[in-house]
N, C-alpha and C positions, 0 to 999 in steps of 0.2 A: 381129425380136423383138416389135415392136408387133403384127404380124399374128397371131402365135402367141398372145399374151395376149388379143387381141380374140376369137380363135377359142375360147379357153378360156372367156371370159366368155359368149359366145353359147351354148356347150355348157352352162354352168351355168344360164343363163336357160332353155334348152330343158328341162333336168332339172327345174327349178322349175315350169315350165309343166306337164310331165307329172305331177309330184307333185300340183299343184293340180287337174288334171283328175281324178285318181283320188281324192284325199283332201280336196278343197276343200269338199265337202259337210259334212265334220266341222267345218270352220271355220264354216260357215253355221249349224251347230247352236248355236254360241256367239254369233256376230254375224249375225243374221238377214238383214241387208241384203246381205251377201256373196253370198247366193243369186242376186241379180240379175246378178251378174258370173259366178258359177260355173256356173250352168245353161247359158248359151250356150257357155261355154268347154268344159264337159264334153261337150256335144253335138258341138262342133267336133272335140274329141279323138277321140270315138267315130267320127265321120264319116271322119276320116283313116284309121282302121283299116278301116272297112267299105269305103270306096271305093278305098283304096290309093294315094291321092296323097301327095306328099311335103310335109311341113311346110316352110314357107318358111325356117325357121331352119336346116334341114339344108344347103341349097345355100350359104347365107351362110357358115356355119361352114366348109364344105369349101373355098369360095373363099378365105377368110381363111387357112386352113391352107396351101393351095397358094401363095398369095402370100408366106407365111412360110417357104416352102421345105420344107414337110412333105409326105410322101406319104401318111401315114396317121395313126392315133391312137397315137403312140408317146410314151413318156416322161411322167413326172410323174403325180401323183395323179389329176388330172382326166381325162387321156387314158386311164389304165390302168383306173380303176374306173367312172367315170360313163359313159364311152362304151359300155362293154359292157352296161350297163343299158339304154341307149337304142337301141343297135344290136346286138342279140344275133345270134350266128351261127345259121344255120339258120332264120331267120325266114321263114315261108311265108305264103301268103294265108290258109290255114286257121288258123294261129296268130293272124294279124291279126284275123280274124273273132272268134276266141275272146277276144282282148284287148279288142276293141270291146264284145263282149257283157259281159265282166267289168266294164268301166268303167260301162256302163249299169246292170248289176245292183247294183253297189256304190252308185252314186248314187241309184238308185230306192229302195233300202232306206234310205239315209240321209235322203232327202227325205220318205219316208213317215213316218219318225220325226220329222223337222222339222215336218211338217204336223200330226201328232198333238200335238206339244208346243204348237204355236200354238193348236190347238183347246182344249187344257187351259187355257192362259193366258186365252183369250177367255172360257171358261166361268167363270173365277174373278172376272172383272170385273163 
């Protein structure tokens, strides 16, 4: 039981990481210092997609699930909904490249806006 809950917690952290990779720039629009954390995290997230290596959270989660006696992602909200978002069926290298490019495009657009806001603030001073 403990392993299953730990695996669910890892999956939630993984989901939060992915959300931060994609949308963390929006948080940086509000709290500018977050950019120092978000930019390397977003680059790492895009790199995972471009290079195709596995995020370290994935084997940790799978190991915990196996120790908990699970074979896959069955049962419960976390397993049923969030897992499908992180591990879609039919994920190909081409789709991974597109996802990496999408992450970069979203974040470049947000940081251009972030930079322009900083320029406007600096000109007001």
